[in-house]
C-alpha positions as CSV (number, residue, x, y, z in Angstrom):
1,M,-32.8,36.3,-77.6
2,E,-30.3,37.7,-75.2
3,F,-28.6,35.5,-72.7
4,D,-27.3,36.6,-69.3
5,W,-24.1,34.7,-68.6
6,T,-22.9,36.9,-65.7
7,N,-22.1,34.9,-62.6
8,R,-23.2,31.6,-64.2
9,P,-24.6,29.3,-61.4
10,F,-23.0,26.2,-62.9
11,E,-19.8,25.1,-64.6
12,L,-19.6,23.9,-68.1
13,D,-17.7,20.5,-68.0
14,G,-15.8,21.0,-71.3
15,T,-18.3,19.1,-73.5
16,L,-20.6,22.2,-73.8
17,S,-19.9,25.8,-74.4
18,E,-22.1,28.9,-73.9
19,L,-22.6,29.0,-77.7
20,D,-23.8,25.4,-77.8
21,V,-26.4,26.2,-75.1
22,E,-27.5,29.3,-76.9
23,E,-27.8,27.4,-80.2
24,S,-30.0,24.8,-78.5
25,F,-32.6,27.5,-77.9
26,E,-32.5,28.4,-81.6
27,D,-33.2,24.8,-82.6
28,P,-36.5,24.9,-84.7
29,F,-37.5,21.7,-83.0
30,A,-36.6,22.8,-79.5
31,I,-39.1,21.7,-76.8
32,R,-39.8,24.2,-74.1
33,L,-41.7,23.0,-71.0
34,L,-43.1,24.6,-67.9
35,P,-42.7,22.0,-65.2
36,D,-45.8,21.0,-63.2
37,S,-43.8,20.6,-60.0
38,P,-44.4,23.3,-57.4
39,R,-40.7,23.2,-56.7
40,F,-39.9,24.8,-60.1
41,S,-43.1,26.8,-60.8
42,V,-42.7,29.0,-57.7
43,Q,-39.6,30.5,-59.1
44,A,-40.8,30.4,-62.8
45,R,-38.2,28.0,-64.1
46,Y,-38.6,26.4,-67.5
47,F,-37.0,23.5,-69.3
48,N,-35.5,23.5,-72.8
49,L,-34.6,20.5,-74.9
50,G,-32.8,21.4,-78.1
51,K,-29.8,20.6,-80.3
52,S,-26.8,22.8,-81.0
53,A,-25.6,23.4,-84.5
54,G,-23.1,20.7,-84.0
55,G,-25.8,18.2,-83.1
56,L,-25.4,18.1,-79.3
57,G,-28.6,17.4,-77.5
58,I,-28.8,19.8,-74.6
59,F,-31.2,19.9,-71.6
60,S,-31.3,23.3,-69.9
61,V,-33.2,24.8,-66.9
62,Y,-33.7,28.5,-67.3
63,R,-35.7,31.5,-66.3
64,T,-36.6,34.6,-68.3
65,N,-38.0,38.0,-67.9
66,G,-39.2,38.1,-71.5
67,R,-36.1,39.9,-72.8
68,Q,-33.2,37.9,-71.3
69,I,-32.7,34.2,-70.7
70,R,-30.7,33.2,-67.6
71,V,-29.6,29.5,-67.9
72,I,-29.4,27.9,-64.4
73,S,-28.2,24.5,-65.5
74,A,-27.3,22.8,-68.8
75,R,-26.1,19.3,-69.7
76,L,-26.2,16.8,-72.5
77,F,-29.4,14.8,-73.1
78,T,-30.0,11.5,-71.2
79,E,-31.1,8.5,-73.3
80,E,-34.7,9.2,-72.2
81,E,-34.6,12.8,-73.2
82,Q,-33.1,11.9,-76.6
83,F,-36.0,9.5,-77.1
84,F,-38.5,12.1,-76.1
85,Y,-37.0,14.8,-78.4
86,Q,-36.9,12.4,-81.4
87,R,-40.5,11.4,-80.8
88,K,-41.6,15.0,-80.7
89,I,-39.8,15.7,-83.9
90,K,-41.4,12.7,-85.6
91,Q,-44.9,13.8,-84.4
92,S,-44.4,17.3,-85.7
93,L,-43.2,16.1,-89.1
94,D,-46.0,13.6,-89.6
């Protein structure tokens, strides 16, 4: 996967790096979702929940043209997202 980091539309707050975000997309248990809200689907934005190699849970909003990923926003998991991610891993391993 190739990432487009030019003119990033958000600031990393020091807890995340671009590498952390990229690694979260490579997580074998990453969850990619197409939102059902018309607000997001009109502009073809997707969600990714994955963990970096260092174990940081990262929620990202992104768009893609099939070759490049453009991350629009990225932040650490909330408690609910962490629960959802862990539940999905458990389901896939059972």
